N, C-alpha and C positions, 0 to 999 in steps of 0.2 A: 435322443439321451438316453445315455447308461444311467439309470438311478440303482443299477448293482442288484445281483441275485446271489440268492445262497439255499439251495435246495439240497436233497439228499444227494444228490449226485452230481450237483455242480456247484463252484463259486466261482463268481464274478466281481469280487471287491479289490481293488488294487493293492498289491500289483497282479492279480489274477485278472485276465481277460476271459471272459465268458464265451461261448459259443454263439449265441444270440445275435450280439451286433455284428459279427461274421457272416453269419447267415442272411440277416437281414441285407448287408449291404453288397453280398454277394447275388441275393436275389434280383436287387435292383438293376446291378450292373449286367448281369446274366441277360436282359432283355433290354436294358437302357443305357449302355457302357458310358455315354458322354451325361449323364448326369452327377451333379454336383453334391457328393453326401457330405454331409457336416457330424462327425461324430464328435461327442462332448459326454463330459460326465457329470452328475447333480454337484461334486464338490467345487467343478470348474466355475460350473452354473452361480453357486453359492457366490461367488466371489462379485457378483452382481446382476441380479435378478434382471433389474433395468436393462442391461447391455444384452443378454441373454433374451428377452421378450423382443427388444429391438431387432436382433437379428432375426429369431424366428416370425417375426411378422413378415419377410419378405420369401418364406419359403413354400412351397407348394405342397408337403405334408411334414407334419409332427409325429414321430413314434417315440415311445415311452418306453425302454425296459426295465422292468422293475418286479421283485418278488421275493420276499423272505420267508422260506419254508423252514428253515432251518434256525433257530436263533443264534446270534454269537455275538462276540466283541471283536471290533476290527481296529487296526492300526492306520490300514491305508488308506481306509476312507470310510464316510457312513452313509448308510442307505438311504434313500430317500422314503420322506415321511408322507402319510395321507396330507396331512395339511400341507405339508409344500407341493405336492403335486395338483391340488386343487386350486392352491394361491398362483401357479405357474401357468397351469393350463386352461383356466377359468378368465384370464384375461382379456379384457373385452376387446384388443386391437389383432387377438388372434382369432377372433370369430370369422367363419367362413372357411376357416383352413382345416381341412381333415385330419383329426388327432387318431393316432391308434393306441392301443395299448396292448404291449406284449410281454412275454413271459410269465412267470408264475403267478403274479396279481390276474392278469387276463384269465389265467386256468382256473386256477383254486381258490382266489381270495387275496386278501390283502395282510400278511401275517404283520403284527404290529411286534410283539414281543412275547417272550416264553411264558407261559401259565395263561394266556388269552386267547381267545376265539379271535379266528380272523374273519375281517372285515369282506363283506360279499363284494365282488367285483360289480355288482351294480351301484355301489356308492361311488365308483367313479364313471358312471355313465348318466349324464355328463360329469365333467368336462369332456370325456372320451366320447367321440361318435363311431367307434368300432372296438372291440375287443377281441383280439387273436386267440381264439380258444385251441386252435388246431395246431398243427405242426408250422411253426414260425415261418421258416425259410419257403416251405411250399406257397402258403397262405400268401405271402409277400409277392411270390416269384409269381403265381397265378394272378394278381392283381395287376403288377406291371405288364403282364403278357397281354393283359385285356386292354390295355390304354387305360387303366386305372377307374374302371368302371368297378364303382364300390358296390352299388346296389346289385349287382349281377354276381358277387363275388361270396363264396360260401366260408364264413371266415373258422368254422369248424373243420375243416376237411384234413385229412390224414392219409400219410402214403409211406411208403418202404423208405428209411432213410438212405438207403443205397441211389435212390434216383434223384436223390439231391447234391450228388458229387461234384458236377460242375459249377453250381452257385457257390458251394461250400469253398472251391478254389477260387473263384472270382473275389469271393471277399477277403481274400488273403491280406489284401492291400491297405486297408482299414486300420491295421494295426500301426500304422505309421501315426494317425492321429492319438493313439492311444497315451494318458498320460504315463509318464516313465520310459517312453520307448525311447527318446533320445540317448538317454544313460543306461541302457540294457534294462531296465528295472522294469520287466515284463514276463510275466509266464501264461502260456495260452493252453487253457482246458481243452481238452480233446475225448470227443465222443467214441465211444467203440459200439455202444447199442444203447439203444432205450427199451425202458420197462424192467421189470423183476422177474427171474423165474421164478419165483415164489408164487406168482400170480394166479396159480392153478389152484391155491389154497387161500388167495386173498391176500398173502403177505402180512406184515406187520399192519397191526390195526390202525396205526394211526398215520402212515406213511403215504405220500402222493404217487410214490413210484409205480405201483401195480396198477393206478388208474392207467398209464397208458397201455395195458391189453398185454396180449404175447409180445415177449421180446423180439425186437428187432435188431438184427446185429449189420455193421458195418462191414463191406470185404475187407481186409489187410491191406490190399493195395491202394483203396480209397484213402485211408486213414493216413498210409507213408504219403501218397500223394500231396494230401492236406498239411503235412507235416516239412515236404519238402517247400511246398510254395511258401509256408510261412518263415521258413529257414531263410529262403530267398530274399525277404523281403527285412532279415535282419534278426529275426527271433532267435534265440538261443537258448530257452527254456520253456520245458512243455510237461503236464501233467496228465498222463492218461488216468483220466479220474472221473469222466462222464458216464458212469456204468456205475449198477447196482453190487457187481461183483465181478471184477477183473480176473480171478483164478478161472471164472468159467466162461471165458471169450472163445468162441471158435469151438464149443462145444457142440456137437450134434444132438446132445440131448435137451438142448436148450428148447424151452416150449412143450416138451414134453416130460419132464422130470421136474420136481419142486426144488431138488439139488441134484444141479448135473453134474457129471463126470467131468472134472477139468480134464483140458486138451492140451498138455504139454508144448506139442508141436506147433500148434497153431500159435501160442503165445510167442513163443521162440522164433517163428517166420516174423510176425509184427515187429519183435524188437530189433532183430537183426537186421530186417530191411529199413528201420527209422534209424539204425545209426550209418546203413550205408548212403543215405539221404542227406542225413546231417552229421559227418563226421565230426566236425568240433562243436558238437553239443556241450552245454555247461550244466546243464540240468536237466534231468531226464527219470521223472518219479511216476508213483501211482498214487491211487485213493482208497476207494472200497472196496472190500473183502470181506465175504460172509464167512463167519467163524464156523458156523454149521457144514460149510463146504469143506473146510480142512478136518474138522473131525471125523466126516463120513468118508470123507477121499485121501487119506493121510500120504497116499505113497504118489499118487498123481499131483498133488497139491506140492509135497516137497520139489518134484521136479520143475512146478511151474515158477516157485519160488527160485529156485536156482538158475532157469533160463532168465528171469528176470534180472538177478543178479549179475549176468554175464555182461548185461548192456546198460544196465542203469547207471545213475552215480548216487554215493554213498550218502546217508542219512535220509534215508527215503522210509516211509511211514504206507504199513497197511491198516486204513482205519475198519475196525473191528464195530460193527455195529451191535453192540452187545445188548444195550437199551436198559436191562435189567436183570439181576440174580436172584429175584425171588421168583419160585416156583408157581405161586399165585398169579404173579403178574406175567410170567412166561406162557401160562397157559392161555389168560383170558386174553392177551392178543397175540396170539400165534406167532411168538418172537422165534428167532432162529437157531437158539442153542441152548441146550440146560448149562448150568455152571461147570459140570463136568467137561463136558464138549467144548466151553470156552477155554477152559482151562488145556485141554489138549490141543487145541489151536495155538496159543500162546506160547505152549510148550516147543510145538513143531517149530514155531517162525523164530523163536529163541535158537533152536538147534541149527538151523540154517542160516539165518538173516544177522546172529548178532554178533559175526566177525567184523573185525575195525581193518583199516589200511592203514598201518602206523599209528597215528595219533589222531585219525579222524574219528569220527560219529560212527555208530555202528552201520552196516550196510542196509539191512532191512528189518524194520521193529512192526509189531501190532502197535495200534492207538486202540482205544477203548473208549467209545461212546455210550454214554448214560444217559437216558432221557427220565424223566420225572413228572407226574401228573397222569398216570396212563392209568386205565380201569383198573381196578383189584389193589391200587397201592393202598399201604399203610405205614403205620411206622415200622414193622417188621421189615419192610422193604427197605429203609436205609440201614437197617442192621446187615440183612444179607448183602447188601453192596459192599458195606464199609468190611465187613467180615473177609469177603472173598479179595480185596483189593489188600488187604492185609497177607492175606495166604501168598498173593504172588510176590511181595514182598519178603515174606519168611522163605518162600521158595528161589529166593534170589533170579527170578525172573526179569526180565526188562521189558516195560512198555515205555514209547516214546513219550507217550500224554495220555492224560484222562480228561475227557469231554464232560463235563455236565451241566444240562442243558434240562431248561420246563418244556414240554411240548406245547404245540402250537395246533389249536384243534381247527381242522378244516372239514367244511359241511360234506363232504364227498367221502371221507374218510369214515371206519367204523367206530373210530375214538374223537368224533367230532367236538365233544364237551369237555375242552381243557379246563372247567372249573369244577368238573366232579371227579372224584376217585382221586383225590391226591391230598398229600400231607400239608401241614398248615406251613404256610410261609416262614415262619421263623424257625420251624423244624428241618425246612428244607434248606435255610442257609446256614444254619447250624452244623448241618451233615456235610455241607460242602467246605465248610472251614475245618471241618476234622479231617474229611480226604486231602487238602492243602497242607494241613501242618504235619498229619502223620504219613501219608503216603508219597506225596509229589516230590517234596523234596527230598527223600531217601531215594526215590527210583531215579530223580533225576542227574543225584551224584554216582549213579552206577551208568546211566547212559552218559553224560558228559562229565566225566572226573577230572580234577583239576588237570590243566598240560592239555586237555583236548582241543585241538585245532581244528577252526570253522573257517573253512575258505570261501570267498569271494562273498563277504555279508554286504547288505546296500546300508545306506543312512536312511532309515524310514523318518524320524523327528527327532527335535531336540524335546527333551522334557527336563526344565529346569538347568541343573549343572551338567545332567547328562545327556548321553547322545544313546538313542534307539536304534541299534542295527538289526536286520535279518537277511539271512541267506534266501534265494528263491529256492521254494520247493515246496514239499506237503507239510502242512504244519509247523513251518521253521521255528528254529527255535529262537526267542527273543532275548537279545544280546544287549545288557546295558552297560556301557563304557562312561566313565568319567571323560571329561572335556580335556581334549589335548590341546596342543599348540595350534596347530592347523588339522581340522577336523577333514578326514578324508571321505567320499563320497561311497567308495568300494575298497575293502580292503579285507585281509587274513585278521582273525584274532584268535586269541587262546584263553579257554576259560579258567578263570581264578576263583570263582565263588558261586554260590548256588540259592537261589531262592524256589519260591512254589512251583512257579510256572515258568522261570528265565533264571539266565545265568549271567553274572558279572565277568566283563571279559577286558582284556588289554590288546593292544596292536600285537602282530604275530609276524616277524620277529620283534622280539620288546628291546627296543633301542634304548635302555634304560637310561643313557646321558641326554637324550631329548623329551622325555616323558615328564608329563604333567606332575605336580606334587599331589595333586587327586588320585593320577592314575596309579602312582606309587604306593599312596595310600590302601587303594582297593586290594591291594594284595594280602592275601591271612598272613598274621606276624609279622608284617611290615611297621604300621604305626605311624603317628604321625613325627615324630620324633628320628625314627629311623630315615626316613623319608626324606626329611630336611637335612640331614647330615649326606645323603648321596647328593641331592642337589648343590649342597655346599662346596663338596668335594668332587663334583663334576668338572673336567670329564675322568671317568675312569676306564683302565685299559684292560682289567681282566677280574675273572672271577675271584681271585685272593684279593686284590685290590678293594673289591666290593664286599666280601666276607669281612674284612678288616674293619670296612667302614663301617658297616650294620652290626659287629658284633654278632653275626648272625649267620648260621650255615643254610646255604641254599637248596631248598628241596628239588631232588632230581627234575620232576616236572615242570617246574622253573629253570632251572639252569639250561637245561636242551633250547631254552629259547631267547636266550638273553643275548642281545648284539650290542658291542659297544664300540661300533661305530657313531658318528655324528658326534656333537660337542656341547 
């Protein structure tokens, strides 16, 4: 069962599918190819605990993948809670069935929410008989090869990820059981290396990634074969996101330098080969990038960005782990970059990645991650952070989004106590509201101005009289659409207005004769009276007729998208 994961380098909440289920399935099938593996998500199980437990009671083994290391808010699913875990896996009819806990919960502890210390993994033993603290695929593969001799298996074993290539390929077919697969609403996380290059100095104080030790890279050919296998199963969206800093993938200095020099040719080989084996790919995005890398190696970083842009899809985001702009917090927590270096990195990526294809979103923009609750934090931290974000706005720089999170404390990290050294709760939420109101809306208006076309957005959920759509990708832009006559599962949309963290959209092209009254009213300047006149006078044939009815000049951004077909 997938209880979902959210780590510094991996997201596994639908529509994202993390590496864990695929690695586990592949490890079993590699040594026991006829084994029947049933993949479920916690959201599916919530529909009926009783049905799930009845199904599990006939199984030979139960494995839960779970772990929120990075706190977040999710639309596609809700991660499993400790309470649910105990309730489900402690059921008496499951007694005697081996139960394994895998993922970050087993390795680091149970993150509950931001601003709190994680619960020890021991809290879940029982109901779990075994905690997989080592490399998940390797442990399960060794267990399967031994004939399921649990007592003889080392659940902490680790190995080079390059040695697990075949099992990763075997696990590709489990994607067919993932929610959203049939409608194409799935994006697979792809791992390029484990660990953080900054482990040499301990890395950021709060982060679990340096606990992997020396970075362990996968050969490009192995990554490409994995994508080829997933593509053959029908997957069309991928995020090269499971690594601390994609820009240094393939660097020969990895493990030797805290800030390795990027290797543009290695990135070019990887992305070009991905496109060769997956020619009709619909989404190819990245995730984590260290702003300190761009600041220290601007020439090589500029080339890496350009190589990625040759092969990726638009609307891509390089998530910058900034964490804090307070010099005291930066120093005490060994963070990646100074404010000046972060600003240099943002400028560099804007210079290269802010280009657009027609009316699309920009190619590749930075995202900013801020973490609160770190040692050394004070009221001045909030001022430093807000001032920096306002400077970005003043300089007319683009960032796709600003994540504001509270740290989860994990006992193996240097900043293990999330209750110390942080601002008061009311200060934090007041600051967060300031950022949303003063910065977010204005930046989003620049990133996705009215008339921006976002292709292939999927219906995520109904929310009152609105529909929530998102494209597949890194930090996909949340699109609110007023309900139409026949809501479609997947459509192209056009931006008509902005909120702090989302945009309002209408279908693109906009068939004005078929639009609902609420969709018409969502267009700025339209109003309920004009919208009603359009409905009364439909069908309209051209712009002149429309402007006569509206008594309103159609702005250029809307004029280009209006379609007068339909009735």
